[in-house]
Backbone as CSV, one residue per row, in Angstrom:
resi,resn,N_x,N_y,N_z,CA_x,CA_y,CA_z,C_x,C_y,C_z
1,MET,-106.506,194.705,117.949,-105.425,194.305,118.917,-105.474,195.002,120.241
2,GLU,-105.416,194.099,121.268,-105.396,194.745,122.590,-104.186,194.406,123.262
3,TYR,-103.596,195.306,124.218,-102.511,194.850,125.029,-103.045,194.935,126.423
4,ARG,-102.538,194.014,127.310,-102.995,193.924,128.651,-101.905,193.616,129.342
5,SER,-101.520,194.425,130.455,-100.331,194.113,131.334,-100.946,194.424,132.812
6,ASN,-100.563,193.335,133.620,-100.961,193.415,135.144,-99.733,194.121,135.784
7,HIS,-98.730,194.564,135.086,-97.631,194.887,135.701,-97.993,196.331,136.330
8,SER,-98.510,197.301,135.497,-98.680,198.611,136.170,-99.815,199.232,135.340
9,VAL,-100.413,200.121,135.864,-101.586,200.749,135.169,-101.098,201.547,134.049
10,SER,-99.969,202.175,134.412,-99.380,203.174,133.321,-98.994,202.498,131.937
11,ARG,-98.660,201.038,132.150,-98.274,200.399,130.989,-99.509,199.869,130.163
12,SER,-100.604,199.825,130.706,-101.703,199.212,130.132,-102.353,200.110,129.106
13,LYS,-102.694,199.487,128.017,-103.324,200.225,126.856,-104.701,199.791,126.715
14,PRO,-105.633,200.395,127.250,-106.967,199.815,127.228,-107.604,200.066,125.749
15,ILE,-108.561,199.304,125.468,-109.230,199.475,124.103,-110.094,200.751,124.098
16,LYS,-109.736,201.584,123.108,-110.607,202.888,122.901,-111.908,202.576,122.389
17,LEU,-112.800,203.425,122.792,-114.227,203.458,122.410,-114.208,203.427,120.851
18,THR,-113.645,204.243,120.138,-113.451,204.050,118.742,-112.951,202.863,118.231
19,THR,-112.133,202.268,118.756,-111.625,200.791,118.395,-112.841,199.840,118.530
20,LEU,-113.617,199.884,119.707,-114.729,199.029,119.877,-115.912,199.256,118.723
21,ILE,-116.089,200.566,118.362,-117.163,200.744,117.507,-116.528,200.361,116.038
22,SER,-115.332,200.507,115.778,-114.821,200.169,114.466,-114.908,198.670,114.334
23,ALA,-114.494,197.963,115.398,-114.680,196.465,115.433,-116.131,195.973,115.301
24,ALA,-117.058,196.711,115.899,-118.435,196.255,115.774,-118.928,196.587,114.361
25,PHE,-118.540,197.522,113.713,-118.955,197.956,112.426,-118.283,196.929,111.478
26,ILE,-117.018,196.504,111.604,-116.349,195.608,110.790,-117.209,194.182,110.936
27,SER,-117.541,193.805,112.105,-118.132,192.503,112.289,-119.372,192.604,111.668
28,VAL,-120.114,193.619,111.783,-121.537,193.455,111.250,-121.426,193.688,109.731
29,PHE,-120.507,194.413,109.196,-120.353,194.656,107.671,-119.738,193.275,107.011
30,PHE,-118.706,192.687,107.656,-118.008,191.760,106.961,-118.525,190.288,107.570
31,GLY,-118.995,190.424,108.666,-119.449,189.169,109.360,-118.439,188.747,110.462
32,ILE,-118.716,188.275,111.501,-117.870,187.929,112.660,-116.950,186.928,112.118
33,SER,-117.340,186.036,111.402,-116.282,184.951,111.004,-115.032,185.575,110.247
34,THR,-115.172,186.564,109.613,-114.094,187.146,108.856,-112.985,187.708,109.799
35,LEU,-113.293,188.281,110.960,-112.417,188.768,111.997,-111.389,187.545,112.362
36,PHE,-112.065,186.355,112.619,-111.208,185.391,113.269,-111.139,184.120,112.221
37,ALA,-110.954,184.477,110.897,-111.113,183.589,109.800,-109.707,182.676,109.880
38,GLN,-108.782,183.149,110.477,-107.472,182.410,110.604,-107.389,182.052,111.987
39,PRO,-107.724,180.752,112.445,-107.700,180.328,113.896,-106.237,180.298,114.274
40,VAL,-106.100,180.607,115.500,-104.724,180.426,116.260,-104.791,179.238,117.028
41,SER,-103.410,178.709,117.087,-103.392,177.463,117.770,-103.321,177.828,119.280
42,THR,-104.332,177.382,120.012,-104.358,177.508,121.487,-104.519,176.250,122.155
43,GLY,-104.462,176.279,123.576,-104.579,175.057,124.311,-106.132,174.550,124.279
44,PHE,-106.238,173.382,124.586,-107.487,172.838,124.539,-108.303,173.396,125.739
45,TRP,-107.878,173.854,126.797,-108.540,174.313,128.072,-108.380,175.909,128.200
46,GLY,-107.764,176.521,127.269,-107.654,177.935,127.430,-107.545,178.584,126.064
47,ASN,-107.143,179.874,126.193,-107.110,180.673,124.960,-105.681,181.291,124.766
48,THR,-104.733,180.676,125.352,-103.355,180.970,125.317,-102.709,180.413,123.834
49,ALA,-102.192,181.239,123.195,-101.429,180.933,121.742,-100.189,180.244,122.069
50,ILE,-99.938,179.248,121.119,-98.632,178.385,121.010,-98.043,178.132,122.582
51,GLY,-98.772,177.535,123.308,-98.339,177.111,124.660,-97.757,178.078,125.554
52,GLY,-98.133,179.395,125.180,-97.695,180.486,126.107,-96.099,180.916,125.854
53,HIS,-95.659,180.206,124.749,-94.275,180.853,124.476,-94.256,182.296,123.978
54,ASP,-93.093,182.876,124.129,-92.991,184.161,123.539,-92.619,184.071,122.094
55,ALA,-93.646,184.441,121.332,-93.309,184.428,119.814,-92.134,185.254,119.319
56,THR,-91.631,186.125,119.914,-90.476,186.923,119.554,-89.264,186.031,119.937
57,ALA,-89.275,185.343,120.921,-88.012,184.643,121.330,-87.526,183.572,120.394
58,TYR,-88.452,183.198,119.577,-87.870,182.137,118.580,-86.869,182.804,117.635
59,TYR,-86.834,184.084,117.495,-86.031,184.699,116.519,-84.735,185.180,117.210
60,LYS,-84.500,184.906,118.456,-83.320,185.139,119.273,-82.351,184.013,119.510
61,THR,-82.825,182.798,119.382,-82.187,181.763,119.885,-81.158,181.439,119.021
62,ASN,-79.934,180.883,119.533,-79.008,180.191,118.709,-79.138,178.699,118.538
63,ASN,-80.097,178.214,119.176,-80.478,176.675,119.230,-81.573,176.389,118.546
64,ILE,-81.713,176.747,117.185,-82.876,176.709,116.367,-83.326,175.356,116.355
65,GLY,-84.697,175.210,116.618,-85.422,173.933,116.532,-85.196,172.981,117.716
66,ARG,-84.156,173.153,118.463,-83.675,172.107,119.547,-84.478,172.241,120.714
67,THR,-84.665,173.404,121.279,-85.344,173.443,122.659,-86.375,174.601,122.472
68,PRO,-87.235,174.454,123.535,-88.289,175.578,123.481,-87.683,176.947,123.816
69,THR,-88.329,177.887,123.338,-87.924,179.195,123.661,-88.443,179.741,124.910
70,GLU,-88.328,180.963,125.223,-88.773,181.536,126.558,-90.307,181.248,126.666
71,LYS,-90.633,180.985,127.816,-92.137,181.002,128.081,-92.598,182.288,128.436
72,GLY,-93.627,182.806,127.952,-94.208,184.016,128.250,-94.857,183.991,129.584
73,GLN,-95.151,185.276,130.028,-95.856,185.429,131.289,-97.284,186.048,131.104
74,SER,-98.215,185.730,131.786,-99.517,186.377,131.623,-99.392,187.921,132.015
75,LEU,-98.465,188.284,132.560,-98.100,189.699,132.959,-98.182,190.564,131.680
76,TYR,-97.548,189.917,130.536,-97.463,190.495,129.231,-98.134,189.864,128.346
77,THR,-99.505,190.233,128.272,-100.300,189.522,127.185,-100.801,190.473,126.132
78,VAL,-100.834,190.034,124.974,-101.410,190.786,123.853,-102.577,189.906,123.203
79,LEU,-103.760,190.509,123.115,-104.740,189.825,122.580,-104.723,190.154,120.972
80,TRP,-104.713,189.070,120.178,-104.481,189.146,118.763,-105.294,187.901,118.058
81,LYS,-106.070,188.173,117.227,-106.856,187.300,116.459,-107.582,186.304,117.442
82,GLY,-108.135,186.914,118.525,-108.821,186.219,119.322,-108.138,185.433,120.531
83,ALA,-106.863,185.392,120.375,-106.173,184.682,121.285,-105.142,185.400,122.143
84,GLU,-104.811,184.963,123.204,-103.938,185.512,124.183,-102.429,185.177,123.825
85,TRP,-101.589,186.137,123.576,-100.081,185.796,123.235,-99.382,186.257,124.514
86,HIS,-98.608,185.429,125.110,-97.796,185.862,126.285,-96.394,186.215,125.831
87,PHE,-95.759,187.011,126.581,-94.306,187.582,126.321,-93.519,187.397,127.515
88,ALA,-92.344,187.268,127.327,-91.463,187.221,128.648,-91.078,188.589,129.013
89,SER,-91.300,189.638,128.294,-91.004,191.110,128.808,-91.856,192.010,128.127
90,GLN,-91.844,193.187,128.624,-92.570,194.389,128.046,-92.023,194.563,126.742
91,ALA,-90.582,194.599,126.503,-90.058,194.806,125.242,-90.484,193.821,124.156
92,SER,-90.552,192.625,124.496,-91.049,191.621,123.644,-92.552,191.772,123.308
93,ALA,-93.445,192.083,124.156,-94.744,192.560,123.887,-94.949,193.644,123.036
94,ASP,-94.208,194.714,123.303,-94.162,195.795,122.299,-93.600,195.609,120.953
95,LYS,-92.577,194.676,120.872,-92.179,194.292,119.434,-93.160,193.527,118.728
96,PHE,-93.853,192.684,119.407,-95.027,191.925,118.770,-96.033,192.902,118.416
97,LEU,-96.485,193.931,119.239,-97.525,194.741,118.889,-97.134,195.567,117.741
98,ALA,-95.877,196.035,117.524,-95.504,196.810,116.321,-95.725,196.003,115.098
99,SER,-95.592,194.672,115.060,-95.561,193.886,113.777,-95.941,192.561,114.150
100,PRO,-97.133,192.043,114.434,-97.433,190.758,114.838,-97.211,189.936,113.718
101,GLU,-97.395,190.145,112.420,-97.293,189.238,111.328,-95.856,188.920,111.245
102,ALA,-94.934,189.606,111.740,-93.479,189.238,111.576,-92.984,188.144,112.552
103,TYR,-93.847,187.883,113.546,-93.538,186.975,114.552,-94.470,185.698,114.736
104,VAL,-95.610,185.964,114.303,-96.508,184.793,114.321,-96.054,183.500,113.357
105,PRO,-95.961,182.427,114.038,-95.549,181.331,113.199,-96.465,180.992,112.024
106,LYS,-96.033,180.349,111.070,-96.737,179.872,109.904,-98.029,179.098,110.439
107,TYR,-99.258,179.263,109.750,-100.399,178.599,110.121,-100.885,178.979,111.414
108,ASN,-100.594,180.137,111.925,-100.753,180.567,113.301,-100.485,179.713,114.421
109,GLY,-99.468,178.797,114.244,-99.046,177.919,115.184,-99.570,176.526,115.125
110,HIS,-100.473,176.311,114.075,-100.884,174.978,114.020,-99.869,174.063,113.361
111,CYS,-99.991,172.881,113.644,-98.818,171.782,113.056,-98.659,171.922,111.593
112,ALA,-97.654,172.254,111.159,-97.295,172.170,109.839,-97.277,170.758,109.163
113,ASN,-96.886,169.917,109.886,-96.772,168.468,109.441,-98.287,167.954,109.200
114,ALA,-99.048,168.097,110.211,-100.410,167.601,110.078,-101.238,168.284,108.984
115,LEU,-100.918,169.666,108.724,-101.710,170.221,107.567,-101.058,169.591,106.343
116,SER,-99.752,169.364,106.180,-99.278,168.785,104.930,-99.722,167.354,104.637
117,LEU,-100.134,166.786,105.638,-100.672,165.253,105.542,-102.286,165.260,105.498
118,GLY,-102.882,166.454,105.492,-104.436,166.580,105.398,-105.044,166.025,106.605
119,GLU,-104.384,166.308,107.843,-105.053,166.001,109.052,-105.753,167.109,109.575
120,GLY,-105.928,168.181,109.102,-106.514,169.349,109.528,-105.606,170.243,110.673
121,LEU,-106.396,170.912,111.292,-105.683,171.872,112.380,-105.374,171.100,113.691
122,ILE,-104.028,171.079,113.835,-103.670,170.195,115.050,-103.052,171.343,115.884
123,SER,-103.338,171.548,117.183,-102.627,172.583,117.914,-101.251,172.182,118.395
124,THR,-100.460,173.118,118.662,-99.067,172.786,119.049,-98.898,173.554,120.488
125,ASN,-97.860,173.059,121.212,-97.461,173.788,122.496,-96.282,174.696,122.374
126,GLY,-95.835,174.889,121.108,-94.703,175.738,120.804,-93.283,175.231,121.200
127,LYS,-93.189,173.911,121.656,-91.971,173.440,121.975,-91.049,172.754,120.865
128,VAL,-91.901,172.294,119.788,-91.240,171.637,118.563,-91.322,172.710,117.397
129,TRP,-90.125,173.035,116.882,-90.277,174.099,115.887,-89.025,174.214,115.097
130,GLU,-89.164,174.794,113.909,-88.103,175.027,112.973,-88.343,175.962,112.024
131,PHE,-87.252,176.685,111.735,-87.378,177.681,110.451,-87.083,176.857,109.097
132,PHE,-88.186,177.000,108.237,-88.081,176.619,106.956,-88.031,177.786,105.904
133,GLY,-87.011,178.176,105.180,-86.921,179.381,104.509,-86.753,180.387,105.750
134,ASP,-87.434,181.431,105.610,-87.485,182.507,106.509,-88.647,182.265,107.604
135,GLU,-89.515,181.311,107.383,-90.692,181.183,108.186,-90.496,180.232,109.380
136,LEU,-91.067,180.558,110.530,-91.126,179.742,111.780,-92.440,178.721,111.553
137,HIS,-92.035,177.532,111.640,-93.017,176.341,111.633,-93.106,175.658,112.871
138,LEU,-94.185,175.358,113.363,-94.452,174.573,114.681,-94.993,173.244,114.373
139,PHE,-94.602,172.313,115.289,-95.084,170.933,115.027,-95.523,170.341,116.287
140,PHE,-96.480,169.500,116.266,-97.248,168.761,117.352,-96.117,167.921,118.020
141,ALA,-95.263,167.126,117.205,-94.278,166.261,117.766,-92.984,166.367,116.986
142,GLU,-91.890,165.881,117.588,-90.666,165.969,116.781,-90.634,164.970,115.703
143,ARG,-91.371,163.977,115.530,-91.480,163.125,114.445,-91.788,163.913,113.075
144,GLY,-92.813,164.939,113.309,-93.252,165.755,112.281,-92.070,166.670,111.711
145,ARG,-91.385,167.275,112.870,-90.326,168.143,112.471,-89.154,167.286,111.688
146,GLN,-88.939,166.053,112.108,-87.882,165.311,111.387,-88.352,164.878,110.063
147,ARG,-89.442,164.709,109.745,-90.104,164.389,108.581,-89.836,165.544,107.589
148,TRP,-89.936,166.888,108.104,-89.791,167.939,107.198,-88.234,168.130,106.999
149,LEU,-87.512,168.035,108.039,-86.073,168.107,107.923,-85.348,167.048,106.996
150,LYS,-85.834,165.888,106.893,-85.268,164.693,106.081,-85.935,164.707,104.770
151,GLY,-87.183,165.255,104.448,-87.857,165.224,103.205,-87.795,166.397,102.452
152,ASP,-88.591,166.554,101.659,-88.770,167.735,100.738,-89.884,168.607,101.307
153,TRP,-89.152,169.544,102.133,-89.886,170.528,102.954,-90.736,171.517,102.105
154,LYS,-90.127,171.728,100.940,-91.031,172.718,100.041,-92.242,172.177,99.593
155,SER,-92.232,170.978,99.209,-93.395,170.157,98.653,-94.374,170.044,99.873
156,PHE,-93.843,169.776,100.992,-94.707,169.549,102.265,-95.366,170.816,102.530
157,GLN,-94.434,171.922,102.498,-95.053,173.297,102.623,-96.223,173.564,101.728
158,LYS,-95.961,173.237,100.267,-97.203,173.591,99.282,-98.526,172.691,99.710
159,GLU,-98.278,171.661,100.182,-99.474,170.795,100.655,-100.062,171.426,101.796
160,ALA,-99.166,171.882,102.797,-99.756,172.483,104.035,-100.374,173.857,103.668
161,ASN,-99.824,174.506,102.818,-100.505,175.848,102.321,-101.836,175.647,101.702
162,LEU,-101.952,174.530,100.964,-103.280,174.353,100.322,-104.182,173.971,101.403
163,ALA,-103.870,173.130,102.339,-104.802,172.674,103.319,-105.165,173.831,104.271
164,TRP,-104.242,174.721,104.522,-104.353,175.943,105.434,-105.531,176.822,104.703
165,SER,-105.377,177.113,103.279,-106.213,177.990,102.706,-107.711,177.348,102.546
166,GLN,-107.741,176.020,102.476,-109.100,175.300,102.570,-109.757,175.449,104.099
167,GLU,-108.913,175.488,104.985,-109.507,175.677,106.444,-109.884,177.050,106.552
168,ILE,-109.239,177.977,105.980,-109.743,179.281,106.102,-111.025,179.515,105.362
169,ASN,-111.026,178.966,104.229,-112.235,179.100,103.358,-113.324,178.390,103.996
170,SER,-113.209,177.299,104.607,-114.270,176.771,105.267,-114.735,177.576,106.529
171,ALA,-113.890,178.137,107.255,-114.027,179.040,108.344,-114.939,180.244,108.089
172,ILE,-114.734,180.846,106.949,-115.373,181.985,106.351,-116.792,181.570,105.821
173,ASN,-116.994,180.507,105.332,-118.303,180.099,104.780,-119.114,179.436,105.807
């Protein structure tokens, strides 16, 4: 995981040589596909995760699922799982760096509804979302979110989990 900030040199945390050597060893030993076996939802023309939204901001809002959260800034970028995650502040970037798994949406931001319908990995822009259980789910469109809200989201999630694990297995093999 790498952190980049264009804000000031003192806040930048460059990759250490030992980190690069460790990453090279891991990629040779386990194969490069293992490192990125769980694809992140990024835009078609870029490598920015979840439409550039601040992944920590979903957890601060009082308007769950109704409006997009804060947009991140390229000024506060964390490289994680091969994608650029943007944050609205240094504090948000640091919070993510401390525990990325706590803030990354289910299925790394891919559309939960598309997975549950067997449609594969469909990228999202971070604008349509909802918490089901304690997990953040993103959707390509409001119609998918409504399907989950009005239907049996637990069974939809089981189907999406199965599809996600099949996508991961095919990425590794």
